[in-house]
Each structure stands twice: as structure tokens, then as C-alpha cells.
N, C-alpha and C positions, 0 to 999 in steps of 0.2 A: 318411114315414119316409124317411130318409135311406139309399141303399143301402150298405151292409156291405161294404167292399173287404177282403181278406186280403193281397192282396201286399206284399214288403216295401216299406219307403219308404229310400230315400237323400235326403239333403239337402245342397244347393247352393246357392252365393252368387249364380251366374248361368249365362246359356245356356252360356258359352264354356266352364265347370266343367261343366256338366251334359254336354255333347257328350264331354269328357274323361273323365268319370267311366265313360259307357257304352261307351266305345272302351276304356278298361283293362280290363274287366270281361266283354270279349268279348260286347256283347250288343248289337253293331251289325254291319252288313253292309259297313262301310267308309266309309257315306254319314253326313252328319250326321242325326240322329232329331230330333222333335219330344219334349219331355219328357213324359212321361204321366201329366199330374197326376189328383190327382181327380176333380176338375170335367171335365176330358177323355174322361176314361174312362168316368166315370158318365155322362156325355151320350150317349157310343156305345152304349152297355147298354140306357139309358132307348128312345133311336130303334128299336132293335131290341126294345125291349120284352122283354127278357129279364134275368135275375138275374144277379148275378154267379156263383152256383155251378152256373148252368145248364150240365149237361154235353152239349159239341156232339160229342164221341165220344172211344172209346178206340182208340190206336193197339195193335192186339192182340198185335203182335210183342214187344214190350218193356212191353207195358201201361201205356202213358205219357197221360194223360188231357187233354184240352184243353177247359178251360172259357172261358164265356162272358167270364170276366172277364180270363184270360191272352189271350186273343185280343184283347180291346180294347186292354188294354197295349199289344202290339205292332200294334194296326192304329192307334193315336196316334201311335206312333213311327215309322211308315210314312209319317205324314201325312195318314192317313184323315180323314175330318170325317164326322159321326154317320150322313149318308144314305150314305157308303161302307159302312157295318159291315155292314147285312144280305147285301150281295154277298160278303164275306170270311167270314161266317158260312156263307152256303151253297157257297162252293168249299171249307172246309174238311170239309163234310160230306158232299160230293161225294168227296174226297179218301180219306174214312174210308170210304167203302162198300166191302164186302168183293172186290167183282168189281176193285176199283181196286187192291188189294195195294198198300198205300203203302210200306211198307218197303222193298220189291225197287226200285220208281225211282229213291227216295232214298239208297239205299245201295250200290247198283252201281257197279262200277269204268266201265259205259259211259257215265256222264254225261249222262243224259237231263235234261231240266227238265221242271217241270208247268205243260202248255200250258192256260189257261182262255178259255172262249171264251164270250162272256156274248150272249144274246138277249132281247128282249122290251122291254116298254117302259121297264124302268129303263134300259137305253141311253140313252133322251132326258133321264132326269130326272138322269143325271150325267154329261151332254154328253160320250158316247164317241163316239170319231171312229172310223167303219168305213171310212175311203176313204186319204187320201194316207198312205204309207208306215205302212201298218197295221202291219206287222211288224217296225217301226224306231220312230220315235221318237214315246211315247204320249201321250196326253195325260192331265191329271192322273189322271183316276179310274182309266184303266186302271194307270198306274204305280204308285199307291198301294194300290191292290186286289193287285195282284201281289207286291208288296214286304211288304204286309204278311202274306202267306200267308209268302212265305219266312221272314220274322223269326219266325212263331209256329213254324217248322218247325223252325229254328236254336235258337232261345229257351225253347221246350217239348218239342220231338222231341230236340234235341242234334244236328238234322244240319246239321252243319261240315263245311267240306272238311278232311280228315286226320281225320275224327273218323267221325262214321257216315256223312258222302258221302266216299265213296271214290273219284270220278271221276277218273278218269287225265287225261282233258283236257275234261271240261263242254263247255258252250257259252254263249253268250251270252246265250239264253234264260233262264238260270239267276239272272241280273240282274232279270228281269222279262218273264213270259210271260202275255200276255193281249190277246184281241183282241176287236172286238163283230162282231154280223153285221149285215151293210148291207141291211137285210129290205125296205125300202122301194122299193129300185131293183132290186127282180125281184120276179116273180110267184111265185117259189119257195117251199113251202114253209120255213121257216125251221129251222135245225137242231135248234134247245129242242125246236121241236113235232113233228117227226118223232122223235125219239127218246123225249117223253114221251108221243106218239102221243095227242096233243091232238084234239080233234073238229074237224071243219072250222068250224063257227060261232064256235068260240072261239079259232082261230088269230091269232096277234099280240097275246094278251091277256096271256099269263103271260109272268113273266120267269124265266129259268133261267140256272144255269152248268154249262157240261160241261169234264169235268178229263180231261184225254190226257195220259197219261208220253209226252214226244216228245223228238226228236232235231232238229236245227237246221233251219230250212227250207232246200230245195232251189228254189231258183227255176229257172223254164224259161221259153220264149219260143218262139210261132208266129205269127208272122203273115203265112204265106205261103200260108195257106188257112180257110175258110169251114165247112169241110166239118166236124161234130161228132165223127164218127168219126174224122177224121186227128188232130184236136183231142184226143180220148181217147187215141191211141197215144203222142201227145208226153207227158202223162201219165204212161200205162203204162210208158214207158221209160223214164223218172225211178224210177219203183217199181222198175222189176225193177234198175237200177244199183243202188240199196239194196240189192236184195237178194242181188245178188253181190258188193257191196263191204262191206256191213257186216251184215245178218241175213236170211237165207232165210224164216225163217218169219214164218207171216202176224201181222197185227194190224191196228190201226185207224190207218190212214193216214189223212192230212187233206188235202184240195186244197181251196185258197184261190184262187178265183177272180174277179180281177178283171171291172169291167162290160166292158171292150171283148171279150173272148173269151166273156162272159156273152150278149152280143148275137146272137153267131154259132148258139150252143145256144137259145137263146129263137125265132130265125128259122125254126130246124127244128122247132120245136116239144118239144125236149127238155127234161124236167123233171129233178130231183137222180137220179131213179129211172133216169132211161134213163141219165145220163152214169155213174152206178156199175155199173151191169147190161154196161157196156161195159167201162169200165177193168177188171172183176172178171175179163172174160174174156180181156181183154188182158195183163193183169199178173201172169205168171206163168214162171217158170226152171223150166230142167231139171239137176238135178245134174251133169250133165257140163259145163254151161257155167263151174262154177267154176272149170276148169281153165285157161281163157282169162286170170283175173286171178289168178293165182299160186293156186290152193287144189286143184289138182292132187290133194293128197296125202288129200282127203277125201272126193272121189268114189268110189272102189273099183268095187264092182260094179254100183253104182245111179245109172250116168250117165243112163240113160232115164227115172228118175223124174222127176215134175212135181211143183213146190211153187207154189200161188198165192198172191199175196200178201195177199188176203183170204180169209178163210173164206166168207164169204158178200158179196155187194153191199153188205148193211146196215153192212159192220164200215167201208166208205169214208165219211169225215165230210167232206162238202161244204158250205164256208162261202162264200158272196158277201161279197166285201170287197175294198178296194183302191181306189187312184187310176182316174180315167177314163181315159185315154190309156197304150197298150201294150198288145201281145199278149202279156202275162205272166201266170204262174200259179204259185204254191207248192207244191210237196210236201211235206210235214211227215211224216216217216218215224217208226213207232212206238218204244218204246225195246226191248223185246226180244220181239216176237212175242206170244203170248198169257197171257203171264204178268200183264200189266196190260191189265183192259180200260177203255174209258172209263167214266164214270159222269156223267149228267146228274140235278140237282136242282134242283128250283124252287124261287123265291127266294122265303122266307118257311115253306116246309114244313119240317116236322120227319118226317125221315126215318130211324128207328131213333134218336133220337137218343142212347138210351143203348146204344152196338153193345157187347155182350160177347164 
């Protein structure tokens, strides 16, 4: 029995007319789209084994529902093939978790973007690259998955610049913010397995997506030491700078560590937990420090009050990824402290699908 799609149709004579029709209706992000034909949308739904009316979730502030059909339509427009669609559904499920608080990050003047971090075997199935320019030019899979999520937000939830999206500046991550972890190049536990609490015998077998409301990456470099504590201080210094220049409140910072720096931690026998504990102790500022960056008016009588960047070491999300050479790392700050918490969902899992 054929799937019964309920989305409205438009008829066009050729691909060029389709592009103009979608642009004229405000259904695109400024880039060309793939026309979402019945066959293409149905193929995505069949691959994910979801009926068109399957409810992925409801954005609670404005009670907007995201169905599998609407997600598939936008995924096709973004350039997704059927194998990409389960990751799109998983990413949307993560964004709709209560702890993520989707409305805040998508409506704020602060201008964050929605970072997606992919773990597990699906990275290889979709040929995701976690090495060179991992935060820059994306491979096909990461590019279309990130774009699909962006189009769903725009076309289903009306998250468009000047509309729901009130970003003063935004940042390039809004065009696509999806990375994969280079799990095989390190003995560390993957971010997905860490956050899902995967048993040791099952690590590396479960695919997942972690969503984080994130600002733009801040690249750091330290090629002058192999001491893991000193490397952590470099990371913590960048986090402290963000606390002073942007937001003093704690949240889910992401640290992306390429191979050259990872080798120093590995040589010292440090795990992700060791790194997180070290950064947690060092990444904190005094309220009085704000006076040095032009914010003295808010110091008042609380100059000695200390503000940690992380509520606990577990709030630091460490991802092994990046090209092989160079003592670089990236610190990705959170949107606005604890108003949005990272959410991790396993691919194929139905986590409270009908969120009320």
C-alpha cells in the first residue's frame, strides 16, 4: 500500500522553475533545492520505516508539531538521500528534548547555531569525514543533514531571520554545524557512548547524535609543550575569555581536539575524564575580572565571587576530530549557560516521540 502524503503540491515545468517557485515562497535558505517529489519523500520515509504522520515531536512554546512527512520533505530539499534521513530524525528528536529548550536558542538575539555531533557506525555508513577541516568544509552527509535540520526549523517552526530568529549577528554555523568524532584514532570513549552510558562491551556499536546550542568555534594553538596540564590551561584560558567577553554563566562547552594534541594526552595516560576535570578546575573567573573588559558597572560589591564555566566536569563535551598536523584545538562556547543543555539521542531510538 502506497504511503498517503498530505503535503500540498505545486506543479512546475522544469528544475529552473522549481527553484524560482521555492525561492519566491521563502521555502529555501538562499541555496538551490532538490524538488521534493512524492517518490523522493516516500523513499526517505520507507528507509526510516516511519509513516508520514509519525510525530517526531512538538515544539512546546508555540505548539508546532514536526511530523515525519514534513521532515522528509525538507530533507529531500536539503539534498538528503534516504540513508541520511534517520540521522535527521534523530537530530530533530534531540532538539525537541525538554532539556534542550529549542525555542530559546532559535529565537535569541544571541545568535547561536545548533551544533550536531555524530557518533557510532553510521559515520562510516554515510562516509562522514572527521579529519581535515572538520569545522569548515563539510562532506556531503554532514552538509545535507545540517541543512535539513535548518530547513525544518525554517519551514515548519518559522525560524527565519527577522522572524522567530532574532539573531543580532548569528554566525556561520547557522549555515551548517555538523561534525563527526574520529573515534578510531583514539582510545578514548566516544562522546555518544559517554553521554548514553553505554556498557564497555557495547561501546562503538551504537550510533547517536548530540545537539548543542553553540556559538562559533574559537581556535587555539599550543605547540610549545607536551604537558597535559599546560594544554588544559590553554583550553581553560580561551573558556575564561569567553566568560569575560560573552557570558559568565556555566554551560556545555565543546572542545574539539585534533590528533597532534591528543597524542600528548595519550602519552600521559590521560582520558577525557582527566581532561574535563583539569579544565573544570581552571575554567573560572572572578566577577571583578569583568572590570578589565569594560564591564565594571556590573561588578558592584561582588568582585570576589567566583564563576565556574562548567557546573561539573561532565558538562565539558570533548570530541576527538580534526586533521593530523598542527597543535590546534577548538573551544566552542555554549549559547547562554544552563538555559539549554546538550541532548544526546541514539539513532533509531524513539525517545518520548510524542512530547507534550
